[in-house]
Legacy VTK file of the C-alpha trace (Angstrom):
# vtk DataFile Version 3.0
C-alpha trace
ASCII
DATASET POLYDATA
POINTS 387 float
3.804 21.519 7.670
2.392 20.714 11.108
4.023 17.725 12.828
1.509 15.848 14.984
2.727 14.127 18.138
0.457 11.794 20.110
1.876 11.185 23.561
-0.808 8.725 24.717
-1.141 6.857 21.417
0.551 3.578 20.529
3.936 3.621 18.807
4.744 1.015 16.160
8.474 0.335 15.798
9.440 -1.067 12.374
13.055 -2.215 12.384
15.367 -3.330 9.556
17.615 -5.737 11.453
19.942 -6.266 8.478
20.989 -2.616 8.322
20.720 -2.191 12.106
22.018 -5.499 13.510
22.808 -6.243 17.122
26.326 -7.443 17.881
25.086 -10.379 19.945
21.785 -11.912 21.018
22.221 -10.628 24.544
21.678 -7.045 23.367
18.071 -7.613 22.339
16.672 -7.083 25.838
18.781 -3.938 26.266
17.629 -2.639 22.886
13.985 -3.364 23.710
14.231 -1.572 27.060
16.130 1.389 25.599
13.495 2.010 22.933
10.829 2.170 25.625
13.031 4.402 27.773
13.875 6.770 24.909
10.209 7.128 23.986
9.215 7.804 27.581
11.896 10.496 27.860
10.309 12.199 24.857
6.891 12.057 26.514
5.378 9.056 24.719
3.283 7.077 27.195
1.354 4.669 24.959
2.006 1.018 24.207
4.992 0.140 22.007
4.802 -2.627 19.390
7.804 -4.020 17.512
8.165 -5.685 14.133
11.563 -6.601 12.689
12.368 -7.200 9.018
15.327 -9.459 8.274
16.553 -12.184 5.955
16.280 -15.985 6.324
19.552 -16.192 8.253
18.994 -13.185 10.479
16.241 -12.830 13.035
15.753 -11.789 16.631
14.458 -13.984 19.428
12.237 -11.990 21.746
8.773 -12.591 23.139
7.529 -9.137 22.132
9.265 -8.617 18.783
7.731 -10.201 15.694
10.283 -10.972 12.966
9.450 -11.179 9.270
12.121 -13.060 7.320
12.419 -11.943 3.700
14.588 -13.147 0.844
16.163 -10.437 -1.234
17.669 -7.000 -1.091
17.186 -3.855 0.970
14.532 -2.881 -1.564
12.456 -5.918 -0.558
12.773 -5.154 3.160
11.966 -1.458 2.790
9.051 -2.197 0.470
7.464 -4.568 3.006
8.299 -2.331 5.970
6.789 0.818 4.466
3.682 -0.966 3.214
3.268 -2.418 6.709
3.286 1.125 8.096
0.656 2.229 5.584
-1.477 -0.800 6.443
-1.179 -0.127 10.182
-2.155 3.498 9.652
-5.734 2.445 8.969
-5.901 0.101 11.939
-4.226 2.333 14.505
-5.904 5.666 13.832
-3.777 8.702 14.592
-0.577 7.462 16.136
3.201 7.230 16.077
5.593 5.215 13.943
9.311 4.726 14.509
11.303 3.630 11.454
14.718 2.099 12.074
15.966 2.014 8.493
18.744 3.077 6.181
18.398 3.953 2.544
16.824 7.388 2.347
18.030 7.436 -1.263
17.435 3.720 -1.980
16.636 3.330 -5.671
12.945 2.731 -6.453
11.855 3.254 -2.813
9.788 6.354 -2.026
10.774 6.666 1.618
10.719 10.465 1.872
7.462 10.772 -0.038
5.737 8.131 2.115
6.811 9.790 5.364
5.617 13.187 4.161
2.302 11.700 3.026
1.859 10.156 6.476
2.674 13.440 8.194
0.213 15.313 5.999
-2.458 12.834 7.098
-1.777 13.544 10.752
0.583 10.689 11.677
3.810 11.165 13.597
6.829 9.434 12.027
10.138 9.148 13.890
13.356 8.145 12.166
16.386 6.411 13.615
19.540 7.611 11.867
22.634 5.416 11.761
25.673 6.995 13.396
27.727 6.613 10.207
25.027 7.790 7.807
25.120 11.341 6.488
22.114 13.218 7.811
21.971 15.825 5.059
19.753 13.433 3.060
17.099 13.648 5.767
14.539 16.454 5.693
15.027 18.715 8.723
11.528 18.209 10.146
12.159 14.528 10.909
12.949 13.538 14.496
16.195 11.591 14.974
17.829 9.207 17.387
21.542 8.576 16.863
21.883 5.291 18.692
19.146 3.586 20.674
21.627 1.171 22.201
23.099 4.159 24.042
19.645 5.458 24.908
20.076 8.870 23.294
16.975 10.988 22.820
16.062 13.144 19.862
15.837 16.404 21.739
12.363 16.923 20.306
9.939 18.584 22.689
6.353 17.436 22.940
3.856 20.278 22.411
1.143 20.420 25.016
-2.401 19.515 24.138
-1.608 17.235 21.181
-2.044 13.843 22.805
-5.633 13.444 21.629
-6.735 11.849 24.910
-6.846 8.145 25.772
-10.638 7.972 25.899
-11.051 9.537 22.455
-8.456 7.230 20.903
-10.009 4.151 22.511
-13.392 5.153 21.107
-11.893 5.729 17.646
-10.234 2.286 17.686
-13.494 0.594 18.699
-15.400 2.450 15.982
-12.792 1.488 13.375
-12.990 -2.172 14.398
-16.777 -2.162 14.063
-16.586 -0.504 10.654
-13.974 -2.986 9.498
-16.153 -5.926 10.553
-19.079 -4.411 8.673
-17.009 -3.932 5.534
-14.691 -6.920 5.506
-15.844 -9.525 2.976
-14.046 -12.361 4.692
-15.651 -11.570 8.039
-19.078 -11.500 6.432
-18.473 -14.992 5.055
-17.403 -16.292 8.460
-20.518 -14.822 10.047
-22.699 -16.305 7.267
-24.347 -12.948 6.646
-26.108 -12.672 3.298
-24.982 -9.187 2.321
-24.193 -10.086 -1.279
-26.838 -7.800 -2.728
-25.585 -4.868 -0.627
-21.956 -5.529 -1.544
-22.749 -5.757 -5.231
-24.739 -2.549 -5.156
-21.920 -0.773 -3.328
-19.290 -2.005 -5.780
-21.405 -1.067 -8.787
-21.709 2.556 -7.714
-18.284 2.825 -6.063
-15.364 4.761 -7.465
-12.876 2.792 -9.555
-9.199 3.733 -9.282
-7.073 2.409 -12.152
-3.348 1.691 -11.714
-1.905 1.346 -15.212
1.672 0.424 -16.129
2.105 2.201 -19.461
5.396 0.391 -20.075
3.793 -3.051 -19.819
0.638 -2.106 -21.726
1.325 0.817 -24.092
-1.264 2.461 -26.344
-1.069 4.751 -29.357
-4.114 6.903 -28.522
-4.479 7.733 -24.848
-7.657 9.771 -25.363
-9.435 6.785 -26.916
-8.094 4.514 -24.181
-9.432 6.887 -21.532
-12.890 6.642 -23.093
-12.792 2.906 -23.798
-11.731 1.829 -20.314
-14.764 3.626 -18.918
-16.962 1.831 -21.451
-15.434 -1.519 -20.468
-16.115 -0.868 -16.785
-19.680 0.142 -17.611
-20.149 -3.060 -19.619
-19.174 -5.042 -16.512
-21.646 -3.132 -14.351
-19.304 -0.624 -12.692
-20.825 2.839 -13.082
-19.067 4.933 -10.450
-16.456 7.614 -11.030
-13.195 6.506 -12.640
-9.745 7.939 -11.940
-6.548 6.695 -13.585
-2.938 6.730 -12.398
-0.576 5.944 -15.279
3.023 4.940 -14.502
5.722 5.420 -17.136
9.512 5.129 -17.361
11.938 7.961 -16.723
13.112 7.897 -20.334
9.667 8.872 -21.589
7.683 12.069 -21.424
4.043 12.054 -20.305
1.455 12.592 -23.028
0.545 16.186 -23.795
-3.191 15.604 -23.449
-4.861 16.970 -20.322
-7.456 14.453 -19.177
-9.834 14.792 -16.244
-9.100 12.504 -13.257
-5.922 11.274 -14.969
-2.515 11.396 -13.237
0.861 10.530 -14.768
3.587 9.155 -12.492
7.229 8.877 -13.584
8.865 5.757 -12.120
11.897 4.298 -13.875
12.129 0.559 -13.303
9.547 -2.212 -13.258
9.960 -2.809 -9.530
9.778 0.938 -8.917
6.451 1.158 -10.733
5.035 -1.820 -8.819
6.225 -0.353 -5.512
4.667 2.999 -6.371
1.364 1.338 -7.307
1.196 -0.443 -3.956
2.085 2.736 -2.075
-0.672 4.645 -3.862
-3.176 1.874 -3.099
-2.304 1.891 0.587
-2.405 5.688 0.771
-6.115 5.393 0.036
-6.608 3.784 3.445
-5.793 6.709 5.776
-8.128 8.815 3.613
-10.865 6.173 3.659
-11.696 6.236 7.358
-15.320 5.284 6.670
-14.256 2.131 4.764
-16.130 3.203 1.643
-16.101 0.355 -0.917
-13.717 1.103 -3.778
-12.797 -0.795 -6.929
-9.085 -1.091 -7.722
-8.204 -1.968 -11.316
-4.621 -3.144 -11.811
-3.072 -3.153 -15.288
0.432 -4.604 -15.040
2.409 -7.679 -16.044
4.548 -10.071 -14.001
2.749 -9.703 -10.678
4.719 -12.695 -9.374
8.300 -12.179 -10.607
10.676 -15.115 -10.456
13.515 -12.924 -9.187
13.192 -12.574 -5.415
15.514 -9.574 -5.494
12.679 -7.570 -7.034
9.744 -9.228 -5.283
7.283 -6.593 -4.066
4.773 -9.096 -2.669
2.320 -7.658 -5.187
-0.125 -10.576 -5.228
-0.156 -10.826 -1.436
-1.053 -7.154 -1.113
-3.787 -7.422 -3.752
-5.227 -10.367 -1.841
-5.182 -8.319 1.359
-7.040 -5.545 -0.434
-9.620 -7.927 -1.837
-10.434 -9.224 1.662
-11.311 -5.742 2.917
-13.555 -3.070 1.417
-11.647 -2.991 -1.877
-12.692 -4.959 -4.951
-9.764 -5.868 -7.223
-10.169 -5.872 -11.006
-7.453 -7.018 -13.407
-6.364 -6.654 -17.010
-4.388 -9.623 -18.321
-2.296 -10.181 -21.466
-4.108 -11.642 -24.447
-2.142 -14.896 -24.119
-3.004 -15.326 -20.436
-3.615 -18.726 -18.841
-6.107 -18.747 -15.990
-4.288 -21.516 -14.121
-1.213 -19.275 -13.904
-3.102 -16.393 -12.372
-3.141 -15.914 -8.576
-5.598 -18.661 -7.681
-6.561 -17.251 -4.304
-7.678 -13.885 -5.664
-11.236 -13.174 -6.654
-11.320 -10.775 -9.530
-13.115 -9.592 -12.622
-10.612 -9.733 -15.477
-10.393 -8.375 -19.010
-8.101 -9.349 -21.828
-5.978 -6.310 -22.616
-7.272 -5.981 -26.191
-10.889 -6.219 -24.972
-10.280 -3.572 -22.330
-8.675 -1.237 -24.877
-11.642 -1.675 -27.189
-14.203 -1.008 -24.447
-15.265 -4.661 -24.392
-16.466 -7.179 -21.835
-14.651 -9.130 -19.096
-13.692 -12.769 -19.420
-16.468 -15.296 -18.983
-14.226 -17.405 -16.742
-13.326 -14.593 -14.358
-13.514 -15.824 -10.786
-16.029 -13.083 -10.055
-18.648 -12.458 -12.682
-19.879 -8.968 -13.465
-22.175 -7.569 -10.742
-24.870 -7.106 -13.371
-25.102 -9.706 -16.140
-24.124 -7.810 -19.293
-26.119 -8.136 -22.489
-24.789 -10.545 -25.110
-21.479 -9.115 -26.307
-21.231 -7.747 -29.840
-18.936 -9.381 -32.398
-15.256 -9.185 -31.382
-13.640 -5.836 -32.092
-10.037 -5.359 -33.004
-8.217 -2.939 -30.745
-6.842 -0.131 -32.902
-4.870 1.582 -30.136
-3.044 -1.360 -28.499
0.677 -1.649 -29.137
1.701 -5.201 -29.959
LINES 1 388
387 0 1 2 3 4 5 6 7 8 9 10 11 12 13 14 15 16 17 18 19 20 21 22 23 24 25 26 27 28 29 30 31 32 33 34 35 36 37 38 39 40 41 42 43 44 45 46 47 48 49 50 51 52 53 54 55 56 57 58 59 60 61 62 63 64 65 66 67 68 69 70 71 72 73 74 75 76 77 78 79 80 81 82 83 84 85 86 87 88 89 90 91 92 93 94 95 96 97 98 99 100 101 102 103 104 105 106 107 108 109 110 111 112 113 114 115 116 117 118 119 120 121 122 123 124 125 126 127 128 129 130 131 132 133 134 135 136 137 138 139 140 141 142 143 144 145 146 147 148 149 150 151 152 153 154 155 156 157 158 159 160 161 162 163 164 165 166 167 168 169 170 171 172 173 174 175 176 177 178 179 180 181 182 183 184 185 186 187 188 189 190 191 192 193 194 195 196 197 198 199 200 201 202 203 204 205 206 207 208 209 210 211 212 213 214 215 216 217 218 219 220 221 222 223 224 225 226 227 228 229 230 231 232 233 234 235 236 237 238 239 240 241 242 243 244 245 246 247 248 249 250 251 252 253 254 255 256 257 258 259 260 261 262 263 264 265 266 267 268 269 270 271 272 273 274 275 276 277 278 279 280 281 282 283 284 285 286 287 288 289 290 291 292 293 294 295 296 297 298 299 300 301 302 303 304 305 306 307 308 309 310 311 312 313 314 315 316 317 318 319 320 321 322 323 324 325 326 327 328 329 330 331 332 333 334 335 336 337 338 339 340 341 342 343 344 345 346 347 348 349 350 351 352 353 354 355 356 357 358 359 360 361 362 363 364 365 366 367 368 369 370 371 372 373 374 375 376 377 378 379 380 381 382 383 384 385 386
């Protein structure tokens, strides 16, 4: 696999300050300077931006380092840190990321997969390896720094002719900003532009990607479900292509049926499945450079878990998606209560049994169907839902 290195591009440093703490506050300036120095020694000449991820009692005080304080475990920090990298990948164009993290084998975190996906999409990802951490868990193609406080370099050489050019990158950033303004729903509201008819038309014909937790919402007949979910989307006015990613537990085997545009993903725990869903959603962004409108249907329970140890920030990330060129659709349990749903999301929602039966969305969804559906037929019992 080709490793892309952009010497004139910006480098985003994402730092887990719990696993990589500084011994005293006075080291922060030295650390900040050494990161810049180490990058320059490797040939990186672009701007360097820092973001630190800590807990409520641990943060850094520096004018140029933004600290995000999170409650919970290493899983929570890594989940937010990696999703931040995926989010920045759309904003920054081709560029460099430095990850200062432990936990290559952290349960339910797809660190290696995410880095490889970024590299395949043309991004350069640098890793900082702790001096006491075994390096055999790290794939050999990853760059390494042993200790930035001692200003050691990775020994990686910068191939000539791969910097992309400052002028080209500046143009790409400007073009991306203009496209984002044109696509961003929130910006359109602020500018009072009446693009509602265009947006609705785009969402109607756009592709719908379904993220389905098979453990939360099991079915007995996956072939019928595959057909019925497409009927339900059509009833709500969404007529674009449909692809489905189904997440199941490690103790189960995927169904034997081979279905077009249907992918099965094995992820053991609930938090692992939610993390994987968010990763897959964000991996759409580097591939969607033209900001093509896309519908994202999410079929999962407990989007706002009470246990902070497992909090993935799921609702926050869905809200972020819904403010850009992605339109979020939801399936909710049959006993749902609207007042308990994320109030600041706009969504079209189905009851699970209605979705399974190819039915219509809820009348009290915050966003009505783009095209008013005909009067619904008499209620149908879902024969494939598992109670």
